[in-house]
N, C-alpha and C positions, 0 to 999 in steps of 0.2 A: 838506815831505817827500811824495814821490809815493807814493800807496797802490797796492798791487798786488792785483788781484783774482784769486782762484783759481777756475777753472771748476768749477761744481757738478757732481757726479756724479749722473746720473739712475739711482738704484739700482733703481727700479721697471722701467725699460726694460731694464737689464742682466739683471734676474731674468727678464723676459719672453723675452729673447733666449736665455738659458741654458735656460729651460724648453722653448722651441721646439726647441733643438738636441738636448736629451735625448729629447724626445718623438719626433722624426723619426728619430733614431738607433735608438730602440727599435722604431719602426714598420718600419724597414728590416731590423732584426736582432732579431726576436722571440726571447724566451728568453735575452736577455743578462743578465749580472750587473751590479751597480753598477760593479764594477771594469772590466768590458768597456766599459760606457758611458763611463767616464772616458777610456779609451783611444780610443774612437771620436770623442768630442767634444773631447778635449784639456782637459777641465775637471778640477779637482782633486777629490779624494774627498769633501771636506766639501760642496762645491757640488753635486755629483751627489746626495749623500745628502739635502741640503735640498730639491732639486728633486723627487726621487722622493717624499719625504714629502708635499709639497704635492700632487703628482699622485695619490697614494693617497687623500688626503683628498677630492679632487675626483672620485674614482672614475674616473679616466682610466687609471690603471695599477694592476695587482695583482700579487702574488707567487704563483708557481706551483710552489714547491718549491726544491730546492737540489741542488748538485753539489760534489764535491771540487775545490778549486782547486789542489791540490798543495802548499798551504801549511798550516802548523799551525793548528788552530782549527776552528770550526764550518764546515760546507759553505756555499758562497756561495748566497745566495738568487737565484733566477731571476725575471725580470720579463716581463710582457707587457702589451699594451694591453688594458684591461678590456673584454670583449665586451658587458658590460651597462652600459657607461659612457655610452652615448648613441648617437644616430643622426645621420648626415649625409645630406642630401637634395640631389641634383644634378638639374638640369632643363635641357633644350634646347628653346628656343622656335623652331620651324621653320615654314616656310610650309605644310607638309602635315600636321604633327602636333606635339604636345608630348610629348617623351620624358622619363621620370622614372626615377631610380634611387635606392634607399636603401642606404647602406653603414654598417658599423660604424666606429668611430673609427680603426681600422686600415686602412680602405679596402676591407674584405671586403664583397662585394656580398651584400645580403640580399633584395632584391626589386626588380622593375622594372615599369613600366606605361607605356602610351601612351594619350593622350587626344586629343580633337579640337582642331585649332587654332582660331584666331578671326580673322575678317576685320578686326575692330577691336581696338584695344588693350584696351578694357574686356571684350570677350568673351574674348579670349585670357587675360587675367589671371583672369577668373572660372573658366575651364576649368582653368587652372593650380592655383588654390586648391582646386577640387574634386578635381583629380587627386592633389594631395598628401594631402588628407584621405582619399581612397580608398586610396592606397598605405599610409598608416599604419594605417588600419582593417583592411586585409588582413593586416597583421602583428600585429594586436591591440595597437597602440601609440597613445599620445596625444602631442600636441604637446610636452608637458613633457619628453619624452626627446630631442627634436630639438635638437642643439647649433648647427645652422646650416643655411641653405639657400643654394645657389649656383646661379645661372642663367646659361647661355650663350645669347646672343641675336644673331641676324643684324643687322648694321648697324654704323654708326659710333657708338661709345659712349665718352664721355670718362671721365676718372678719377673724376668725381663721380657716375657712373652715369646720366648724362643721355644719352638716345638722340637723337643729332643727326639721323640719317637711316637708315631701313631701306628701301632702294629696292624690294626684291622684295616687301615687304609694303605699301608705300605709307604708311609711318608716318614722321612727321617731328616733331622738337622735342618729345619726350615725356620727362617726368621719371620714367623707369622705376624708378630706384633708390628715389625717394621713394614711388612707388606701391606697390612691392613691400614696403617697410618698413611701410607702412600696412596691407598686406594680411595679413601674417603676424605672429604673436606671438613670433617668434624672430628672431635676427640674419639678415640677408639681404645677399648681395652679387651684383652683376650684372657681366658682362664680355662683350665681343665673343666670338662663338662660336669663331673660330679661335684667339684668345688663350686661351680656356678649354681648347680641344683641346691647345694647347701645354703648358699646365699639367698636363694629364693625361699627356702624354708624359713630363714631368719626374718626376711622382710615381709613375706606374703603368706607363709604356710603355718605349719603346726609348731614352729619354734620361735614365734614372735615373743620377744622378752626373755628367751632362754639363751644364756650366754656361753653355755658349755654343752655341746652335743656333737655327735658323730653321725654322718650319713653313710650308709652302705647301699650301693646301687647295683642291681643285677641286670645283666643283659648278655651280650656276646662275651663279655668279661665281667669282672667284679671291680667296681670303682669305689673309692672311699674319699671322704673329706672330713677334716677335723676343724670344727668351729669352736675355738677356745678363747675364753675371756673376751667374748664379743667380737671376734675377728677370725677370718680364715687363717689357719696356721699352715705355713709353707715349709717350716724348717729352713734348711739351707736353700731349698727351692722346690723340692718334689715330695714333701711329706704327704702322707695320707694314702699310700698305696696299700690299702687294706687287702685287696685281692691277692697280694703276693706275700701276705703273712703265712708262715709255714705252720701247717696244722697236722701234717703227717711226715715224720722223718723218712727221707728217701722214698716219698710216695709217688703219686701219679705225676707224669710229665706235664708241665704247664706250657702254655704258648710262649712264655718269657724265656724258656730254655731250662728253668730250674725245676726241681721236683718238690711235691708236697704242698704247693700253694693252695690257698682257699679257692681261688678261681678254678683250679683243676677239678674241684668237687661240686661246686654249687652254681657255676655259671650256666646259662641256658644250654650251650653245646655239651657241657659236661653232664648235665642231668639227662639230656636226650641220649647221650652215648651210654650212660648207665642203664637207662630204660631199654635200649636196644639189646644190651647184654642180658637183660632179664626177659627178653622176648616181646617187648612193647615198642613199636616204632611209631612215634608221635612227632608231627611236623613242627609244632611250635608250642609256646607256653600255654596258649588258650586251649589247645588240644590236651595238654597235660592236666589242666584244671578240670576239663570235662571228664577225663578218664578217672581222675582221682575220686570222683563222687561214688563210684561203685567198683573200683578195681583195687583189690588189696595189694597187688604187686606194685602198682604205681604209688599207693600210699606208703608202702614200705620204703621205697626209694626216697620219697620226700621226707619221711621220718629220719632216715640216715643223713640226708642233706641238712635237715633242721638241726640235728645234733651237732654236725660239723660247724654249722653257722653259729650255734650257741656257744661252742668252745671258743671260736674266734671272738665273739662278743664279750665273753668272760675275760679274755685277755685284754681287750680294749678297755673294758670297765676297770680292771685291776690297774692298768697302766695310766689311764687318763681321768678316771672318776667323773665321767660326764653325767649331766642331768638326764639326757635322753639319747637314745640311739634310734635313728630314723631308717626304716627299710623302704627302699624305692625301687622303681623299675620292675623287673621280673620277680624280685623278692617281695615286693608289695603285692603283685598279682597272685603269688603263691602263698601269701602270708598265712591264710587260714590253715594250710597244711604244714607249713614250716614252723610256725610259732610254738605249738605245744612242745615239740622236742627241743626247740631252741631255748625256750624259757627254762625247761628242766635242766639242760646242759649248762646254762648260765648260772643257775642256782647251785649246781654241783661244783662248778669250777671257779666261781668268783668268790672273793672274800665276802663274808656274810654282810658286813656293813656296807660294802660297795654294791653288792647285788641288790640290797634293799633300797638303795638310793636311785639306781638307774631305772628308767622307764623305756621299754621298747615300744615304739609306735610305728604306724604305717603312714607313709606320705599320702596326702590327698591331692597333690598337685598333678599327678598323672604324667602324661607325655609332655606337658608344657613346662616342666620344671626347669629344664636347661635354658630355654629361651627367656623364661621369667628371671632366671638368674642373670642372663645377659642384660635384662632391664636394670637389675641392681648394679651391675658393672657400669652400665651407661650412666646411672645416677651418680655413681662414684666418680665418674669422669669430671663432673662439674661441681660436685659437692661431696667430699669424702665422708664415708660412713663412720659415725662415732662408735667407739667401743664402750663397753660397760664402764671403763675408767674415764671416759670423756676425752680420750686421745684419738685424734684423727688417724685413720688407716691410710697409708700412702702406697701406691702401686710402685 
């Protein structure tokens, strides 16, 4: 007689998923009752009650009074994320500085700090550790209140936290995740900077509640991040390198060594080089914005860049069918001049139904996006972020 095996239910994972759903529902809707959280999450009353009891024990959630529900009995107890429940620290390791931010468990900003970068990995990590200590000391806090630290780092970083290459820093083959875990006495998670910025858009920015979007970030290079079905998409490990999408066959030489990459046409250095070739020497993106106001040559170069960007966005839209595409960094700063040509190129090159569905928006998070994404990574250290399907994302 053939025996049949019944799949075992992982009750711990289910509880973790339910806890994450309740926590993030309350983070988005502070002052909710347990009844409201049940409606927001689709969980039954007993499950919500059990989750809330555990979160209260862990000092993650607290009760703040009550209100009449319209039903007989005692007023409903209202809940909020406990402001004294701990601190999340986000960091951005950039070529010119290391930016830090400390937030409460609800994402409310408490303090920020910038420290010097480092030419070597060791110096940079030393400065990072000193900066986190200084940030906490400035708030009168110790490491024991830190629930997690998240780091956004320029470069190719795989899912194990291994830095494959950071070309602008000259770093290669560095076990950054392991080094960070050895550096701090709290859970740490590292991610590519643009992927961290995309997480910030989902948690705190213009893509809250949007489960399929793409972020394209301009700067000294062009970064990309795919947020699909409610979670960052990594592929085998390094998905999202939008800047190295080929837009011109055998075109301009890119810093990666290949030709025709989007980065070779619309990154800050590429735009300034094209302007120099047209007789306009401008030192930075702010100068380009000022000149574009009354210089037709500068506007012409930006129109060409916008058309190239729009072609790339059309390819992304046709391939991924996202709800939104978010422009960040220098692309956000230059958006007023890039978007007319970009939108026209997207309409021309995208499938009509796909082009009609996608919305191109400009990030409002500014320079804080990467470290705010670090806060999201830190949040994920102690409570995994739920996807649209209600499945916990694991690092």
